[in-house]
N, CA, C and O atoms as CSV, one atom per row, in Angstrom:
chain,resi,resn,atom,element,x,y,z
A,1,MET,N,N,-12.179,157.271,79.018
A,1,MET,CA,C,-11.455,158.516,79.036
A,1,MET,C,C,-11.702,159.265,77.742
A,1,MET,O,O,-11.872,158.669,76.678
A,2,GLY,N,N,-11.717,160.588,77.857
A,2,GLY,CA,C,-11.926,161.424,76.683
A,2,GLY,C,C,-10.685,161.497,75.821
A,2,GLY,O,O,-9.568,161.265,76.282
A,3,THR,N,N,-10.902,161.817,74.593
A,3,THR,CA,C,-9.784,161.919,73.660
A,3,THR,C,C,-9.391,163.363,73.385
A,3,THR,O,O,-8.442,163.613,72.642
A,4,GLY,N,N,-10.105,164.311,73.971
A,4,GLY,CA,C,-9.798,165.709,73.725
A,4,GLY,C,C,-10.377,166.161,72.402
A,4,GLY,O,O,-11.130,165.430,71.758
A,5,ILE,N,N,-10.026,167.357,72.006
A,5,ILE,CA,C,-10.539,167.884,70.749
A,5,ILE,C,C,-9.464,167.762,69.672
A,5,ILE,O,O,-8.276,167.677,69.985
A,6,PRO,N,N,-9.874,167.754,68.412
A,6,PRO,CA,C,-8.893,167.640,67.329
A,6,PRO,C,C,-7.879,168.794,67.377
A,6,PRO,O,O,-8.194,169.897,67.824
A,7,ALA,N,N,-6.673,168.516,66.914
A,7,ALA,CA,C,-5.589,169.499,66.973
A,7,ALA,C,C,-5.945,170.794,66.254
A,7,ALA,O,O,-5.657,171.875,66.768
A,8,ASP,N,N,-6.564,170.711,65.080
A,8,ASP,CA,C,-6.914,171.937,64.358
A,8,ASP,C,C,-7.906,172.786,65.139
A,8,ASP,O,O,-7.812,174.013,65.135
A,9,THR,N,N,-8.847,172.147,65.802
A,9,THR,CA,C,-9.823,172.879,66.611
A,9,THR,C,C,-9.131,173.538,67.802
A,9,THR,O,O,-9.397,174.701,68.105
A,10,ALA,N,N,-8.255,172.812,68.471
A,10,ALA,CA,C,-7.530,173.360,69.622
A,10,ALA,C,C,-6.661,174.546,69.211
A,10,ALA,O,O,-6.620,175.559,69.908
A,11,LYS,N,N,-5.969,174.420,68.080
A,11,LYS,CA,C,-5.131,175.522,67.592
A,11,LYS,C,C,-5.980,176.712,67.187
A,11,LYS,O,O,-5.596,177.857,67.423
A,12,GLY,N,N,-7.129,176.454,66.580
A,12,GLY,CA,C,-8.040,177.530,66.206
A,12,GLY,C,C,-8.578,178.258,67.422
A,12,GLY,O,O,-8.675,179.485,67.424
A,13,LEU,N,N,-8.930,177.507,68.455
A,13,LEU,CA,C,-9.416,178.113,69.690
A,13,LEU,C,C,-8.315,178.934,70.360
A,13,LEU,O,O,-8.570,180.034,70.852
A,14,ALA,N,N,-7.107,178.408,70.379
A,14,ALA,CA,C,-5.973,179.147,70.950
A,14,ALA,C,C,-5.725,180.434,70.173
A,14,ALA,O,O,-5.484,181.486,70.764
A,15,ALA,N,N,-5.785,180.347,68.859
A,15,ALA,CA,C,-5.579,181.534,68.023
A,15,ALA,C,C,-6.669,182.562,68.290
A,15,ALA,O,O,-6.382,183.749,68.443
A,16,TYR,N,N,-7.908,182.116,68.345
A,16,TYR,CA,C,-9.032,183.025,68.603
A,16,TYR,C,C,-8.874,183.723,69.953
A,16,TYR,O,O,-9.046,184.938,70.055
A,17,LEU,N,N,-8.550,182.954,70.978
A,17,LEU,CA,C,-8.412,183.529,72.314
A,17,LEU,C,C,-7.209,184.469,72.430
A,17,LEU,O,O,-7.154,185.297,73.340
A,18,ASN,N,N,-6.243,184.342,71.510
A,18,ASN,CA,C,-5.080,185.223,71.500
A,18,ASN,C,C,-5.229,186.403,70.555
A,18,ASN,O,O,-4.277,187.158,70.358
A,19,SER,N,N,-6.397,186.573,69.971
A,19,SER,CA,C,-6.622,187.662,69.025
A,19,SER,C,C,-6.813,188.994,69.750
A,19,SER,O,O,-7.165,189.035,70.929
A,20,THR,N,N,-6.579,190.055,69.034
A,20,THR,CA,C,-6.732,191.404,69.587
A,20,THR,C,C,-8.172,191.679,69.989
A,20,THR,O,O,-8.419,192.292,71.028
A,21,ILE,N,N,-9.127,191.232,69.178
A,21,ILE,CA,C,-10.531,191.514,69.470
A,21,ILE,C,C,-10.976,190.847,70.773
A,21,ILE,O,O,-11.724,191.445,71.546
A,22,VAL,N,N,-10.531,189.633,71.021
A,22,VAL,CA,C,-10.899,188.952,72.265
A,22,VAL,C,C,-10.206,189.616,73.448
A,22,VAL,O,O,-10.818,189.810,74.499
A,23,ASP,N,N,-8.939,189.965,73.285
A,23,ASP,CA,C,-8.211,190.665,74.343
A,23,ASP,C,C,-8.912,191.972,74.696
A,23,ASP,O,O,-9.100,192.281,75.873
A,24,SER,N,N,-9.296,192.735,73.684
A,24,SER,CA,C,-9.981,194.011,73.915
A,24,SER,C,C,-11.311,193.807,74.634
A,24,SER,O,O,-11.659,194.569,75.536
A,25,TYR,N,N,-12.043,192.786,74.238
A,25,TYR,CA,C,-13.328,192.490,74.864
A,25,TYR,C,C,-13.151,192.194,76.353
A,25,TYR,O,O,-13.850,192.764,77.191
A,26,PHE,N,N,-12.222,191.308,76.673
A,26,PHE,CA,C,-12.014,190.959,78.074
A,26,PHE,C,C,-11.542,192.150,78.891
A,26,PHE,O,O,-11.948,192.306,80.043
A,27,ARG,N,N,-10.709,192.975,78.327
A,27,ARG,CA,C,-10.234,194.156,79.055
A,27,ARG,C,C,-11.366,195.138,79.326
A,27,ARG,O,O,-11.392,195.775,80.379
A,28,GLN,N,N,-12.303,195.267,78.390
A,28,GLN,CA,C,-13.425,196.193,78.567
A,28,GLN,C,C,-14.409,195.708,79.617
A,28,GLN,O,O,-14.875,196.489,80.447
A,29,PHE,N,N,-14.725,194.421,79.583
A,29,PHE,CA,C,-15.797,193.922,80.420
A,29,PHE,C,C,-15.365,193.282,81.719
A,29,PHE,O,O,-16.157,193.196,82.657
A,30,SER,N,N,-14.132,192.834,81.795
A,30,SER,CA,C,-13.734,192.189,83.034
A,30,SER,C,C,-12.706,193.007,83.802
A,30,SER,O,O,-12.474,192.742,84.981
A,31,GLY,N,N,-12.092,193.982,83.170
A,31,GLY,CA,C,-11.119,194.815,83.854
A,31,GLY,C,C,-9.764,194.165,84.054
A,31,GLY,O,O,-8.870,194.776,84.639
A,32,HIS,N,N,-9.595,192.950,83.585
A,32,HIS,CA,C,-8.310,192.259,83.696
A,32,HIS,C,C,-8.180,191.275,82.548
A,32,HIS,O,O,-9.120,191.101,81.772
A,33,THR,N,N,-7.046,190.641,82.431
A,33,THR,CA,C,-6.829,189.692,81.340
A,33,THR,C,C,-6.899,188.249,81.802
A,33,THR,O,O,-6.747,187.338,80.988
A,34,GLN,N,N,-7.126,188.015,83.090
A,34,GLN,CA,C,-7.252,186.643,83.575
A,34,GLN,C,C,-8.633,186.106,83.206
A,34,GLN,O,O,-9.648,186.773,83.410
A,35,VAL,N,N,-8.652,184.920,82.674
A,35,VAL,CA,C,-9.896,184.311,82.214
A,35,VAL,C,C,-10.104,183.002,82.961
A,35,VAL,O,O,-9.193,182.177,83.031
A,36,ASN,N,N,-11.286,182.805,83.516
A,36,ASN,CA,C,-11.560,181.537,84.195
A,36,ASN,C,C,-12.517,180.690,83.347
A,36,ASN,O,O,-12.996,181.142,82.307
A,37,ALA,N,N,-12.782,179.496,83.784
A,37,ALA,CA,C,-13.600,178.559,83.007
A,37,ALA,C,C,-15.013,179.079,82.780
A,37,ALA,O,O,-15.560,178.893,81.693
A,38,SER,N,N,-15.618,179.723,83.768
A,38,SER,CA,C,-16.980,180.223,83.566
A,38,SER,C,C,-16.997,181.357,82.540
A,38,SER,O,O,-17.966,181.498,81.795
A,39,ASP,N,N,-15.931,182.170,82.493
A,39,ASP,CA,C,-15.827,183.197,81.448
A,39,ASP,C,C,-15.848,182.539,80.074
A,39,ASP,O,O,-16.562,182.982,79.175
A,40,LEU,N,N,-15.066,181.487,79.920
A,40,LEU,CA,C,-14.984,180.807,78.627
A,40,LEU,C,C,-16.299,180.148,78.233
A,40,LEU,O,O,-16.668,180.141,77.058
A,41,ARG,N,N,-17.007,179.593,79.216
A,41,ARG,CA,C,-18.277,178.946,78.909
A,41,ARG,C,C,-19.321,179.944,78.436
A,41,ARG,O,O,-20.146,179.617,77.583
A,42,SER,N,N,-19.299,181.151,78.975
A,42,SER,CA,C,-20.306,182.146,78.609
A,42,SER,C,C,-19.888,183.010,77.425
A,42,SER,O,O,-20.686,183.793,76.911
A,43,PHE,N,N,-18.659,182.870,77.000
A,43,PHE,CA,C,-18.120,183.695,75.935
A,43,PHE,C,C,-18.542,183.164,74.566
A,43,PHE,O,O,-18.457,181.964,74.305
A,44,ARG,N,N,-18.993,184.055,73.706
A,44,ARG,CA,C,-19.346,183.650,72.344
A,44,ARG,C,C,-18.072,183.375,71.560
A,44,ARG,O,O,-17.090,184.108,71.673
A,45,HIS,N,N,-18.097,182.333,70.781
A,45,HIS,CA,C,-16.923,181.965,69.994
A,45,HIS,C,C,-17.367,181.572,68.588
A,45,HIS,O,O,-18.546,181.303,68.360
A,46,PRO,N,N,-16.439,181.538,67.657
A,46,PRO,CA,C,-16.800,181.152,66.286
A,46,PRO,C,C,-17.353,179.734,66.231
A,46,PRO,O,O,-17.183,178.936,67.153
A,47,LYS,N,N,-18.014,179.452,65.130
A,47,LYS,CA,C,-18.546,178.108,64.912
A,47,LYS,C,C,-17.393,177.111,64.775
A,47,LYS,O,O,-16.261,177.488,64.472
A,48,LEU,N,N,-17.699,175.848,65.002
A,48,LEU,CA,C,-16.682,174.804,64.973
A,48,LEU,C,C,-15.906,174.803,63.657
A,48,LEU,O,O,-14.678,174.707,63.664
A,49,TYR,N,N,-16.608,174.908,62.530
A,49,TYR,CA,C,-15.911,174.868,61.244
A,49,TYR,C,C,-14.979,176.069,61.085
A,49,TYR,O,O,-13.954,175.971,60.410
A,50,GLN,N,N,-15.328,177.208,61.708
A,50,GLN,CA,C,-14.466,178.383,61.652
A,50,GLN,C,C,-13.219,178.183,62.515
A,50,GLN,O,O,-12.115,178.553,62.115
A,51,LEU,N,N,-13.401,177.600,63.692
A,51,LEU,CA,C,-12.246,177.309,64.549
A,51,LEU,C,C,-11.303,176.329,63.868
A,51,LEU,O,O,-10.082,176.469,63.949
A,52,MET,N,N,-11.876,175.335,63.199
A,52,MET,CA,C,-11.048,174.352,62.491
A,52,MET,C,C,-10.286,175.014,61.344
A,52,MET,O,O,-9.109,174.723,61.127
A,53,ALA,N,N,-10.954,175.901,60.614
A,53,ALA,CA,C,-10.289,176.616,59.512
A,53,ALA,C,C,-9.180,177.503,60.046
A,53,ALA,O,O,-8.097,177.568,59.465
A,54,LEU,N,N,-9.444,178.183,61.144
A,54,LEU,CA,C,-8.431,179.030,61.773
A,54,LEU,C,C,-7.249,178.181,62.232
A,54,LEU,O,O,-6.095,178.559,62.027
A,55,GLY,N,N,-7.530,177.047,62.847
A,55,GLY,CA,C,-6.477,176.148,63.297
A,55,GLY,C,C,-5.630,175.619,62.160
A,55,GLY,O,O,-4.415,175.476,62.296
A,56,THR,N,N,-6.262,175.329,61.045
A,56,THR,CA,C,-5.531,174.856,59.874
A,56,THR,C,C,-4.588,175.939,59.360
A,56,THR,O,O,-3.459,175.649,58.963
A,57,ARG,N,N,-5.057,177.196,59.369
A,57,ARG,CA,C,-4.240,178.304,58.861
A,57,ARG,C,C,-3.037,178.592,59.750
A,57,ARG,O,O,-2.008,179.051,59.255
A,58,VAL,N,N,-3.143,178.333,61.052
A,58,VAL,CA,C,-2.036,178.654,61.961
A,58,VAL,C,C,-1.244,177.416,62.373
A,58,VAL,O,O,-0.330,177.514,63.192
A,59,ALA,N,N,-1.584,176.259,61.818
A,59,ALA,CA,C,-1.018,174.988,62.276
A,59,ALA,C,C,0.499,174.894,62.129
A,59,ALA,O,O,1.178,174.417,63.038
A,60,LYS,N,N,1.030,175.337,61.008
A,60,LYS,CA,C,2.468,175.156,60.763
A,60,LYS,C,C,3.320,176.121,61.561
A,60,LYS,O,O,4.354,175.736,62.107
A,61,SER,N,N,2.896,177.365,61.634
A,61,SER,CA,C,3.631,178.330,62.445
A,61,SER,C,C,2.669,179.414,62.895
A,61,SER,O,O,1.965,180.019,62.086
A,62,PHE,N,N,2.652,179.645,64.191
A,62,PHE,CA,C,1.719,180.614,64.748
A,62,PHE,C,C,2.128,182.002,64.261
A,62,PHE,O,O,3.276,182.405,64.444
A,63,PRO,N,N,1.197,182.740,63.639
A,63,PRO,CA,C,1.546,184.049,63.064
A,63,PRO,C,C,1.738,185.124,64.122
A,63,PRO,O,O,1.369,184.947,65.283
A,64,ASP,N,N,2.328,186.256,63.698
A,64,ASP,CA,C,2.427,187.393,64.607
A,64,ASP,C,C,1.023,187.970,64.807
A,64,ASP,O,O,0.079,187.563,64.130
A,65,GLN,N,N,0.891,188.912,65.732
A,65,GLN,CA,C,-0.424,189.432,66.117
A,65,GLN,C,C,-1.187,190.034,64.938
A,65,GLN,O,O,-2.379,189.774,64.777
A,66,GLU,N,N,-0.526,190.815,64.135
A,66,GLU,CA,C,-1.200,191.469,63.006
A,66,GLU,C,C,-1.734,190.435,62.013
A,66,GLU,O,O,-2.868,190.543,61.547
A,67,GLU,N,N,-0.923,189.450,61.698
A,67,GLU,CA,C,-1.346,188.409,60.764
A,67,GLU,C,C,-2.461,187.562,61.362
A,67,GLU,O,O,-3.405,187.205,60.659
A,68,LEU,N,N,-2.369,187.237,62.643
A,68,LEU,CA,C,-3.420,186.473,63.312
A,68,LEU,C,C,-4.748,187.205,63.224
A,68,LEU,O,O,-5.770,186.603,62.892
A,69,ASP,N,N,-4.740,188.494,63.518
A,69,ASP,CA,C,-5.973,189.278,63.457
A,69,ASP,C,C,-6.533,189.329,62.036
A,69,ASP,O,O,-7.748,189.302,61.839
A,70,HIS,N,N,-5.641,189.403,61.052
A,70,HIS,CA,C,-6.067,189.413,59.654
A,70,HIS,C,C,-6.715,188.078,59.272
A,70,HIS,O,O,-7.772,188.062,58.642
A,71,ILE,N,N,-6.101,186.986,59.643
A,71,ILE,CA,C,-6.644,185.654,59.349
A,71,ILE,C,C,-7.997,185.477,60.027
A,71,ILE,O,O,-8.945,184.986,59.414
A,72,LEU,N,N,-8.085,185.875,61.282
A,72,LEU,CA,C,-9.349,185.761,62.020
A,72,LEU,C,C,-10.438,186.563,61.328
A,72,LEU,O,O,-11.561,186.084,61.168
A,73,LYS,N,N,-10.115,187.765,60.925
A,73,LYS,CA,C,-11.093,188.615,60.246
A,73,LYS,C,C,-11.578,187.963,58.964
A,73,LYS,O,O,-12.771,188.008,58.663
A,74,GLU,N,N,-10.674,187.358,58.204
A,74,GLU,CA,C,-11.054,186.654,56.978
A,74,GLU,C,C,-11.998,185.496,57.265
A,74,GLU,O,O,-12.989,185.307,56.560
A,75,ILE,N,N,-11.694,184.736,58.284
A,75,ILE,CA,C,-12.443,183.507,58.545
A,75,ILE,C,C,-13.793,183.762,59.192
A,75,ILE,O,O,-14.789,183.158,58.795
A,76,VAL,N,N,-13.845,184.637,60.173
A,76,VAL,CA,C,-15.112,184.838,60.879
A,76,VAL,C,C,-15.803,186.141,60.503
A,76,VAL,O,O,-16.874,186.456,61.024
A,77,ALA,N,N,-15.192,186.894,59.604
A,77,ALA,CA,C,-15.797,188.121,59.081
A,77,ALA,C,C,-16.205,189.086,60.194
A,77,ALA,O,O,-17.335,189.573,60.234
A,78,ILE,N,N,-15.256,189.348,61.096
A,78,ILE,CA,C,-15.484,190.361,62.125
A,78,ILE,C,C,-14.444,191.453,61.957
A,78,ILE,O,O,-13.388,191.224,61.368
A,79,ASP,N,N,-14.732,192.614,62.462
A,79,ASP,CA,C,-13.776,193.703,62.419
A,79,ASP,C,C,-12.910,193.575,63.663
A,79,ASP,O,O,-13.413,193.625,64.785
A,80,SER,N,N,-11.611,193.410,63.462
A,80,SER,CA,C,-10.716,193.154,64.591
A,80,SER,C,C,-9.965,194.381,65.052
A,80,SER,O,O,-8.891,194.259,65.641
A,81,ARG,N,N,-10.500,195.559,64.799
A,81,ARG,CA,C,-9.842,196.775,65.287
A,81,ARG,C,C,-9.892,196.784,66.812
A,81,ARG,O,O,-10.934,196.481,67.393
A,82,PRO,N,N,-8.792,197.122,67.466
A,82,PRO,CA,C,-8.776,197.093,68.932
A,82,PRO,C,C,-9.640,198.161,69.585
A,82,PRO,O,O,-9.886,198.085,70.789
A,83,ASP,N,N,-10.113,199.160,68.831
A,83,ASP,CA,C,-10.880,200.248,69.437
A,83,ASP,C,C,-12.383,199.975,69.465
A,83,ASP,O,O,-13.162,200.895,69.712
A,84,LEU,N,N,-12.803,198.750,69.221
A,84,LEU,CA,C,-14.240,198.442,69.248
A,84,LEU,C,C,-14.743,198.260,70.644
A,84,LEU,O,O,-15.929,197.996,70.843
């Protein structure tokens, strides 16, 4: 049986998927906010070390949307403006 992924990685992935930039992307290209497994497999995501760093930053308490977007921008160096 599998052991799953480390907690920091899982939290980082959850934080990334809940970011404004990812939400905006899905709304532009899929027309809805429902995401299926094939969407996730084809979706570009940060490198593992970036997801782990993001997970570490949000581990104690999940930040509000503005802070989450700020942390994500710091870690993966992307512009998280919703109008992209």
